[in-house]
N, C-alpha and C positions, 0 to 999 in steps of 0.2 A: 314613465321615463321622457323627460325633455328632449334627449338626444335621440335621433333617429339611428336605426340599425347601421346604415351605411357609414354615418359619421364615426360610430363606435368601432366598426370593423376596420375601417380606414386608420384610425388612431392606434388601434391595437397592433394592427400589422405593420404600420409605419415605426410604432415603437419597439416592436420586436426586431425589426431590420436594424435600427439605430443600436439596440441593446447587444446583438450578435456581433455588429461590427465594432462597438466599443470593446467587447471582450477581445477580439482579434487584435485589435489595434494596441491596447494595453499589454497584451501578452507579448507581442513583438517588442515594444518598447522596454518592458523588463528585461527580455533577453538580450537586447543591444546594450542596455545601461548597465545592468547589473552583472549578467555573466557570470564570471568565475566568482566575483566577490559575494554575490547574492547566494550563490549556491553554497559558499563555504559558511556563510551566516546561517543558512537554514539548516546546513549539516551540523552545525554547533547547537542549534536551537531543537534538533530533532534526532539526536544521537541515540536517545531512547524514546519508547513510547510515551513516557510520563511526560518527558519534555515538549514531546509533540504536542499532547493533549493542551498543556498549558500554552504553547505557542499559538495554537489555534485559538484558544479561549481569549488570549491577550490581543490577537488581531481583530476579533468580533468586538471586544469592549473598547478598543480604540477606534474603530471605524463605527461604532454603533449600529451596526447592521450584520446580520449572518449572511445577507443576500452578498453584501460585498466581499465578506471574508471568503465565504464558499467560491464565489467566483474566481477571486484571487488565487485561491488553492488549486483550482482547476487549471487556471491560466498558468501558473508556475510547472504544474506537471506537464501541460501541453508543450510548455517552453524547453521541457528537459532539465529545468533548474530544481525539481523536486520528484524523488521516485515514488511510484504508486504505492509502496509499501509504508513509507514515511508520511504520505498523505492522509492515510486512514485515520491516525490519532489526532492528526491536526483537524480533520472534518469532525471528529467527535467533539474537540475542543470548540470547534466553531459553534457546534449546537449549545454547548454548555455555556459559552459566552454570552448568548442571548438572555440568559437568566439575569445577568447583571444589569443589562441595560434599563430594567424597570426601575432599578434602584439609583439610577444616575441621573443628574440633570443634564438632558442630552438635547441635541438638535438634530433634525433629519438631515442626513447628507444629501438627500433628493432634492432639498430646497436650494441646495448650493451647487447643483449640477452645472447651471450654466455658468456661473463666475469660474468653477474649476474647467470647465471646457475652454472658456475664453482665456484663462491663464496659461492653459496648455498651448493654445494658439500663438500666444504672445511669445512664448518661449521657442516655438518652432519657426515663426516668421521673422523675428527681430534679433536673433543671436544666430552667429556663425558657427561657434564650436558645436562639434558633434555631439558631445556629452550633454550639453543643454537643451539640443533639439530632441534627443532621445528622452529626457526628462518630460520635455513638453509633450512627447508621443504618450508617456504613461498618463500625464494629467488629462490630457485630451481623451484618451480611451476611457479614463475613470470616469469623467464628467459625462461621456456618451452613455456609459452604462446605465447611470442613474437617470440620465435625460430620458433614455430609452423606457426604462422603468416607470418613470413619471407619465410619459405619454400612454404607455400601455393603460396605466392605472386610470388616467383621464379618460381613456375611451371606454373603460368598463365602469366608471364612477357611477352612473345610474342605478348599478346592481346593488351598490351600497344603501342607497336610499329607497329602493323599491320594497314596498310592503309585501308584495307577492313573493318576492325572494326570501325576503325575512321571515314571512310567515311559514314558507317552504322549509326553511332550515330549522325552525322550531318544531315542526311537524316531524321531520326526520331525525331531529334530535332525541325523541322519545325512542327510537330503535338504535342501540349502540353501534351496529354495523353501519346503518343508513346514515348515522350521525358522523362516523369517520369518512364516509364518502363524501357528506355534505361539505365538511371541513377540509378535505382534500381539494375538492373541486372549486370551492371558493377561494382558497389560497392560491391555487393555480391561476384563477382568473385575475385575482388583484395583484398576483407576483410579490406578495409581502405577508409573511406570517405575522408579523407584529400588526399590521393593518387588519388582517383577519381576525386576530385575538382581540384587537380594540373593539371591533364591531360585536363579537360574541360577549364581551364584557358589558357593553352598551345594552345588549338584548337582555342581558341577565340582570342589570340593575332595573331595566324596564319591566321585569317580571316575565318577560317572553319565555325565558328557559330557566329551568332550575339547575343546580350544581351537577345533579346526576345526568341531566339532560346535556349540559355544557362540555362535561370532560370527554365524551367521546368526539365531539365536534373539535375539541382543542387537539386530542390526539391527531385528528384528521388535518389539521392545520400544520402540525410538524411534518406530516408526510407530504402535503402540499408543497412545503417550501423546497424540497428536494427537487422539483422540476427546474428551479434555477441551475442546480448544478447539471441536470441533465441537458438543459438549453447551452450551457457553456461547454459541453463536450461535443455538441454538434460539429462535424467535420474536423475534430481533433484528433489526437493520436489515440493509440490503443490503450495507453496507461492512463489517459485522461478521461477516456469511456469507462475504464474501470474504477477509477476513483468515483465517477458520478454515480454508478451502480452501487458502490459501498455505501454512499451516502443514502440511496434509496433503501437499500436492505436494513441499514443500521436503524433508521426511524420505523420502517415498517414492522420490523422485529419488536422494537420497543412499544410500538402502539399494540401489537398483538399480546405482549406480556402483561400490558397494562389494562387491557380489555378483561384479561382473565381475573384479574385481581381488583376490578373495578370497585366493588364494596370496599376493600380495605384502603384503596387509594382515596376514596370519598371521606372514610372515616379519619384518615390521617390528615387530609386536607382542613377538614372542620375542626380537628384538634389543633393544628397549627393556627388557625384563625383565632380560636379562644386563647391561645397563648400569646400570639404576637399581635392580635387584633386585626380588625379589617371586616369590609363587607364581602358580598359575593364575588364583586369585581376582584378584591384583593385575594379571595379564595382561588379564583381563576389563575391569578398570578403565582400563587403558591403551588398550584398544581402544575402549572408549566415549568417552574423550577424543579419540582420533584421528578417530573417526567425525564427531564435532560440529565438530571443529577445520577438518579437511579440507572437511568439508560447506559451512561456512561461506564458506572460502576460494574454493570452486570456484563457488559459487551467487550469491556476493555481487554479482558484476558482473552477473547477470541480474534485478536488483530491478525495473529500468524494464520489462523484458520481461515479468516476472510480473504486474506491475501491469495491463499491457495486456492478457496472455492471459486473466487471471482475469476481467476484465471482459466479455470474448467469452463465456466459459463461463458466468457468473452475469450474465445480461443485466438491463438495466432501469435507471432513472434513479432513484438513491436520493435522499433528502431531504437533500442535502448543504447544510447552513446554516452559514454562517460566523459563528462567535461573535465578539463584540467589535465595536467601532466599525471601519467601513470607510473612513470620510472624515475624521474628526478628526485634526488635526495639531497637537499641544502647541506647536511652534515657531512657529506662526503667531498665538498668542495676543495677542503684542504688537502685531500688526497686525489691529485688530478688522474691518477690511473684508474681509479675505481669511478670517478665522477664523469669521466669521459665515456667509460663503458655504460654507464647508465643514460648519458646523453645520446649514445648511439641507439640504444634501445628506445629512446623517445622519438628520435628522428625516423626511426621505422615504424614507429606507431602512428606517427603523423603522415608517413608515405603511405601506410595501409589506409587510412582514412581517403587520402588524395586518390588512390588506386580504386576504392569503391565509388568516388565521385566520378572518375572516369566512366565507370559503368553508369551509374545513374543519370548523368547527363547526356549521355549518348542513347542510352535506352529509352529516355524521356521521348525522343523523337522517333526512334524506331517503333515502340510500342504505343506511341501517343498518349502516355500515362503522365498527368500532371503531377501525381504524388512523387514521382521521382525528382521532380523539381524542387519540392518541399524537402526531401531527404538531401539534395545537393546543397540547398541553402543552409539547412542545419549544420551539415559536416564542414562546409566552408567556414562558418563561424568558429568551430572548434578548431579548425586548421589554423586560422588567423591567430586564435588565443594561443595555441601551441607554438605558433613560430615566435610569438613575443616572450614566451615563457622559456623556450629553449635557447633563444639568443641572449637573454638576460643571464641564464644559468651558464652558457659558454663564456660570456663576458666576465662573470665572476671568476671563473676557472682561469681565464687569462691573466688574472692579477697574481696568480700563484706561480711559482717557479716550476717550469716544465722541462724536460729534456728534449732532445731533437725529435725523437719519434711522437712524443706526447704532442709537441707543437704541430706536427705534420697531420696528425690525427685531429687536432683541434680546428685546422684549417679547413681539412677535408669536409667536417661535420657542418661548420658555418656555410661553406658553399652548398651543401646538400640540403639544408634548410632552406636556403634561397631558392634553390631549384623546386624543391617540393611546393613551397608556396606558390611559385609561379604556374606549377601545374594546376594548382586549386584554382587560382585566377582564371586559366584556360578552360577549366571544366565550368567555372560560372559563365564564360563566355559561351560554351556550347550550350549551357543551360537556357541562356537567353535566346539562343538562336533556335532552339527548340520551341521556346514559348512564342517566339515570332512566328514560325512555321505553323503551330497549331492555331494561334489566333488569326492567322491570315489564309488558313485552309491551303497551305502550299504543300504540294505532293511532288515526290522526286519520280522520275522514270524508273522501270524496272532495272535497267542497267545501272543508272545512277545509284540507286539504293544498294545494289550488289556491290559496287565499288566502294561505297561508304561503310558498308559492313565489313568488308575485307581490310580496309585501311583501320577501322576501329579495332578489330581483332589483333593486327600486327602491333598497334600502337599499345593496347593492352598488355600483351605479351612482353613487349620491351620494358615497359615500366615495371611489370612484376619482376622481369628478370634483374632489373637495376635494383629493385629492393631487396632481391636474395643476394645479389652482389655486395649491397651496403651492409646487410645484416651479418653475413658471414665472411665478408671480405673474399668473396669467391671470384677468383680471377676468370675461371670458365663461364661464369653467369655474365660478368662485365664483357667478355669478348663476344658472348652471344648478344648482348644489347647493341653493340657496335655494328653486328651483322644485321640486326634486325633494323636499325636506325636506317641503314643503307637501303633497306626494302621500303621503309616508310618514305624517304626522299624519292624514290622511284615511283611509288604508288601515287604520291602527289602529284608528280609530273604527268603521269599517264592519266589521273583522274582529270586534271585540268585539260589535257589534249582531248580526251573523250568528250568532255564537257562541251568544248568549242564545236566538235563535230555535232553534237546533239543540238546545240543551238543553230547552227547552219542548216540542219535537217529539220528545224521546227519542233522537236521533241521536247525540249526544255524551255522554259519561259525565264524572262530576266530575273523575276523574283526568286523562283527556285535555283537559278544559278548563282545569285548573290550568297543565298545561305549554303548551298552546297560548296562553294569555293571558301566560303569563310569557315566552314566546319573542316575542310581539308586543311586549312591553314592552321588552326588551332590544334589540330591532331598532329601535324607535323612538328609544331613547337614543343608539344609534350615529348615527342620523340627525341627532340633536340636536348631537353632537359634530362631525359633518361639516359642519353648518351654522355652528359656531362658528369651525371653520377657515377656511370660505368667509369668513365676516363679518370675520375677522382680516386676510385678504388685501385686502378692500375698504377696511377702515380704513386698513391700512397705506398703500395707494394714497393715500388722502385725505391722510394725515399727511405723507408724502413729498412729495406735490405741493404742500401747503400750505408745506412746510419751503424748497421751490425758487422759490416766487413772492415776487419781491421786495417788501418794505414800502413803501407809499405815504406 
């Protein structure tokens, strides 16, 4: 090997870092850019497992790489744009799609990693529109993925030309189990099943391995490619990790089945070669296609079982957040009374997400848990989407004829949506303050922490009561909010006063004081918005009551 071990290691580790960053960056860009639209497209494409298989196959054919399609599927699951259950047939289809690449005049996307990366950079830095910047993030992340893979491959390139390694694979290929291990390890190293299969075909043409020796190595290559999915799921959501495990189990199961019927597979491949023509390299290509096609056909009926089985292996409750409106029905817009009731349910749903973010954003600081920040970010994106959807829905309703009571309800909901959206923004502020505190290792005094926790508890209680008042038009809950809001204001004043005393006594630092006061301010404003919601319920009750009292 011409390259020394240190250079190989540095290239591999650096490439791995670039690869993982590219996955994360592209996933974020997909979520920002596509959001609800991409979710709807994927829902249409994956409404049933058969469509899911074809969707996965098509993506792989278009990208000319199962690596890219697998990473993209895992990224979509991680972004919450694709459910775990619907990802299973898409991953099967991604495997099946690799069989088509051998018959297409193709080019290696990896060769275009840098131009793709440069194009993404151009979109990010030279355009002011957010949507264009988000597309730039997708291209940049996608380019980084393949640049990282190329860098890893470059670091391990000497293995491809190492006669020792080639001889070792030929020896291992004589034992089916060891052959599978060899194929798996080699594909893990080069991060490309296509490259591994190409090396295997070269060895076969050179007479280093026979067909019966090559087949187990080929099956191992298919297992090795699942490591890409595993890498893509590092640090990802529970659903993304489950999807990666399904990919592993799918290929491992197929390999076990094909090892059992290895003589039959060999006979079938030789027959295909005699009918369609080709040398041993073509026979390996036939075997690759046969493996993936039969594997999908045999395991396709097991999708439901895999979904159940994997959730038992990787246990836990994932933050499964339904994107998009859950209650809005466009067909009801012509009937304002029904449409407004649906809108109220949607506003409550939006408010529930905001209430959860009050917990996540504050718990992030109290528990020093960065995952709470990720939860806050994901839900804030949904809150913003719901805000647009609800406002659009209510705007359409306003174009219809409404009586006095319906107009009052419409006005109330419009104001409530604004208040809830602002609560979401304050939660984002709280999350950023928590991130700052964790990054700079800022700690509060025991007394300050206690005051903060008490105010968090009162604020959470007030916002929960505001949602109850909104959902049920509950006047008692509304009055409770107003009483709690007074306590919130008092708690903020006392907190500021106590903080000044601690500062004078040298107990608190300036940095901790800044964060402490900003958190009090954001919590107090959340209380204000809860109060606005409660007052809107009280006002609505007065207006609707007045509307029903006959004139004298």
